[in-house]
C-alpha positions, 0 to 999 in steps of 0.5 A: 460883363467885366464889372458884374458882381460874382456870387463870392463878392456879394457884399453881405456886410452892406446887407447886414448893416442895412438890416441892422436898423435901430429899433425905437424903444420906449423913450427914456424907458430905463429911467421912466419912473424916476423921471415921472417922480421928478416931473411930479416934484418939479410940477409941485415946486412950480405950483407952489410958486403960483397964486392959488387957483387952477391947482392942476396947471403945472401937473397936467404938462408933467403928466403929458410930457412923461407920457410922451417921453417915458411911455404909458406906465410912467405916465400913470405913475405920474398921474397918480402922484400928481393927484396925491400931490394936488389933494394933499399939498395944493387943494388944502390951500384952495379949499376955502375958495373952491370947497371940498366937493368942487376940489373932488370934482376937479380931481376927477375931471383931471383924471378923466382928461389926463386918461383921455390924453394918455389913451390918445398919446398911447394910440399915437405912439403905437401908430408911430411904432407900427409905421416904423415897423412897417418902414423897417419891414419895407427897408428889409424887403428892399434890401433882400430884393436887392440882394436876391437881384444881385445873386440872380445877376451873378448866377446869370453872368456866371452861367453866361461866362461858362457858356462862352468859355465852353463855346470858345473851347469847342471852337478851338477844339480845346480840352481841359485836364487836371493832374494830381501831384500826389496820385500821379493821375490826370482827369481828362475832359471829353476833348482831351480824351479824344485828342489822346484816343481814349474815346469821347467821354471824360476819363481819369488816367494814370499818367505813367501807365496810360498816357506815357505809352501813347506819346512819341518816345522823343517827347514823353520824357521831355514833357514829363520833365517840363511838368516836373520843372513847372511843379518845382518852380511853381511856374506855367507849364507849356509843351508840345508832344506827339500822340500815337492814335489807335488808328496809326495816325500821329497827332500833335498836341500843345499843353498849357498848364498852371499849378495849384497850391494849398493853404500851406503853399504846397503844389497839389495839382496842375490844371490846363488846356490841350490844343490839337495843333496837328494842322499847324505842324503839318502846315509848318512842315509843308512850308519847311519842305517847300523852302528846301525842295523843288516844287516840280519834282520834290527833290532837294533844291539849290538851298538844301544842296548847298547846305549838304555840300558845305557839310561834306566839305567840312567833313573832308577837312576834319576827317580827310574823307572824299566824295564825288560831285556830279553835275547832270544836264538833260540833252535835247530837253529844250527841243522837247519843251519847244515842240510839245509844250511846257506841260510835257516838259514838266512831266519829262522832268518828273520822270527823269527825276524819278529815274535818277532817284531810283539809281542812287543810294539813300545816303547820296543826295540828288537835287534839281538846281534849275531847268534841266540841271541836276546835281548828285553828291556821292559819299562813302564810296571808292573813287573814282571807280564808284563815280564812274559806275554811277555815271554809267547807270545814270546815263543808261536809265535816262536814255530809255524811251519815255511815253508821254501823252501819246508821244515817245520821247528820247533824251540823254544825259551828260555828266560832269564829275569832280572829286573832293578834295582833289578838284576843289577844297571849297564848295564853289571851286568843286562845283565849278570843276564839275560844271566844266567837266559837264561842258566837256562831256556835252562838247564831246558828243553828249550822253557821256560823262567826264571827270574834272582835271 
């Protein structure tokens, strides 16, 4: 398909050159009568050099050759002039031998023979011209047939490519669009209109009035700025943005465009494709969430916890703030796991995580860092009073009975608390202080909390 001719590239010049077949004109037609006279003179001179007898021996070839090369009319002139030349210049010298009557008969016979030959030559010439015309018509028909075949193939291949492009766009759920620089309006295809919630039919919209209000505020200005940069730099346009659909859903769209210019080089439009990348963005968000969150409870995992702890330590160093780090451990969790199985143990962890999450503030952070171990970062609070109050609420919510699969389970919570920067100036030392406080709480009866120090 890549080597197929297109309609625009059909070589019309080759067709014209093929059709411009040289037409056969009558041979030496422009100088036919001059040649006829010259032929008679040459025949007369040649006859004068020959002995008497056969008075037409040189004139007959002159007439025949004139007919062949110059056509019928010059040949008739040559015949008449030959007859006159023979009658007045040749026959007088032959009259004693032939007699006047014989000379007249000879002249008549010459005229008859020449006439017959001229008729035959003319018929042959016409037949030859007819054959040439037939050959020319045949060549013209072949060229036209070739041209029509090329055009038909180009149409078929263009239709095939258009169909394949449509199928590719449908398979990718891609829409097409054309933005007019002068008017600020855009023509959207059926798919593009559906992507933006404009319905299922092609539509023309005003970008500022119709398109911008549907785009997420964080994306609209950036997308229009990228479009302006592509127009100014005559470069490709690539952007991603979020669309608010009428039903409340949010759809991610990626736009790819190329500028169009006029004969003067000015940008007149931007044309391109739009692709619905919502599924990809959701998958990316899910992967990003899984990388930073515990799959069992949905809480932040160890990675996200360390990032937040590093950020809080940096904030303490810059601004002299303080915060509390809690290390939590569920008492008697191993016994529940061993007695009732891992499925009950997992369900217990989810319930405890939900209870803990309900107790802390939105600005605080709760993370599960492994097994039955949790951590909390409490910020922007008066310490140590706020840490003590939170620890009591955490212990109280966890010790409430839990109903699971027909069993009533009772667990408790041990808590160790470290305050920054008093108990540690870096993440590791602060965590170790909270962890040691946790083990003191466990060693001193569990279901309680202890501060580091």
